[in-house]
N, C-alpha and C positions, 0 to 999 in steps of 0.2 A: 647386588644385581636386583633382587627381587623389589626393593624400594624403588630403584629407578623404573622398572617395568611398570609398577602400580602407579607412579607419578605420570608416566606416558599414557596409561590407561584413563588416568583420572583427567587429564587435560582433555582428552577426546571426549569424555563424558560432558563436559560443561559446554559443549557447542549446543547453542539453542535451536531445538526444533521449530522451524518455521513453515507454515503451510501456506500453500498459493492456490488460491481458488482455480479450479482447472476445468470448469464446464463450459468456458468458450473464451476467446481473446489470447492475449499474448502472453500467457504464463510460463512458456519455457522460458523465455529471455531471464525472466525474473528468478527462475529455478538455478540458471547458471552464474547470475550474479550474486545469488545468495551462497552459493558454494564458493565462490571467490572471496567473499567477506567472512568466511568461516563459519558458515551456520549449517545446519541440517535440515535441507530443504525437502519438503513433502507435498506432493500434488493432492487436492482435496477436491473429491468428487461426492462423498457421501457423508452423512452426518458423523458417523463413527471415525472419520478421517481427521475430524477436529480434536478428539481425545487426546489430552497431554500435550497438545501444541504451546510454544510460549509466544508464538505470534501470528500473524495472519496477514497476508497481501491479497487484496483484491486488484486485479490487472485491469489494465484497458481491455478494449473491444467493443461490443455492441452492447449497450446498456440493457436494452429491452430484451435481447437474448440471454444476458447474463442473469437478468432478474427471473426469467422465466426458467433457466436452468436451475436457479435456486429452489424456486417453487417446486418444479418437477422431482427434484433430488429430496426435497423435505429437508433443504439445509438452514433455513432461516432460524429456527429455534435454537440449533447447536452453535451458529454465528453469534446470536445474541447471547448466548451462555456464556461463549468465549469471552464475549465485550464486557458482561456484567462481572465476569471474574477479574476483570481489571487487566487483562492481557493485551498488548499492544497490537493494533490494526493499522495498516497503511493501505490508502486506497488511491491509484493513479488512473487518471483519465476518466473512463467510464467508471471504474471504482470508486471515484468521488461521488459520481451521481447515485451509484448504487448504496454508497453508505449515507447518502444525505436523508432530510427528514421525509422526502415523498417515497423513500423505497424502506431500508432497512431501519433507519433512524438511528444510525450508531453516532452521528454528528449532527448538531443543530444548525444546519445550513439549507439553503435550496441553491439549485444550479440551473445555468441555462447550458442547454445543450446545443453542441455546434456553434459555440457563442462566438468563435473567431473566423468563423465560416468553415465551408465544406473541405473537402480532400485538397482541392487545388490552393486554399488559402492556408494549408499547412506551413509552419515556419519554425524556426529556431532563434532563440534569444539567450544572452547569458543574464542570469538573474541571481539575486542573493537570497536565501532560505534562512531567515532568522531562527537560530536557535537550533539548527540542524547541521549548517556545516559553516566552516569559514570560508570566504571570498565568494566567488561566484560559480555557477554551474552552468555547463550549456543545457538548456531545456529544449525538448523536441516537443512541439504542439502540433497534434494531428487530430482535425475535429474536435478540438479540444472544448471543454466546459469552462466557465468560469463560475465563479460564487456569487449568486445575486442577493443574497441576505444570509447574515449570520445571527445565531441567538447568543443569549448572555453567556459568557463562559467560553467564546469560540475566539480564538487568537489568530490573527492573520498574519502569516509569515511572510508573504510575498505577493507584490503585485505586477501585473503588466496591464499597460495602458490603462490605468486607472481600475482595474478590477482585481479582486483576490484570485490568486491562482495556487496558494497553498496556505492551508489552514490547520490549527490543531485544536482540539478539545478532550482534556483528559488524556487518555491513553490511545486517541484516534487521530491520526494525520492523512489528511487528504489533498492530493496534488493533482492539477489540471493537465500535467505534461507526462512524458514517458521516460523515468530516469533508466529504464532497461535498455534504450535504444541508443546511449552512447556508450564508451568505454569507461566513462567515469563511473566509479563504484562507490564514492562516498554515500550517497544516500543509503545503500543497501549495508555499508558498514554502519552507518549509523544505527539504522532500523535493527540490525543484529545487535548491536550494543544496547539498544532500548530493550530489547527481549531478553537479556541477561540481568539487567537491573534489579 
């Protein structure tokens, strides 16, 4: 009996603790998807919140407001330390912009904001994301950026209208769409797996 109880406890302990930046934007839906994916999600608002995390998501929202929130809370050094320790980071929509070289510099890309148009030009498309999932995923683009330039070592995982919308460099993956806005949980499951590797 004790051995069985211990194994159950052990299974609970291997859940990766994944932070979701919660200074602004659509962080709550990411938290819900991470729970379903078998992670232990945690809302990040202060530098101390990044301690002990296995991964971090930079969600969509308004990139300027997110950057200001990071600055006001003094989060940049802690995010950079998380990155330098080799822990996975996923940026979605505005999170892609924030992760790029104009802001945190976590991934060597430049982006164009609202590249596909404003709110009324929002759209969905079935895309493939190389190295992340098999088959296609329904991607939701809302005032989405695209990648304008990539540095050496950045791999393009997906393109829409001849522009990169998913890229990776090292442990940082950036998507210009919102994987949290559909029932499809595969990207969060993939990221949860990446955080346990």
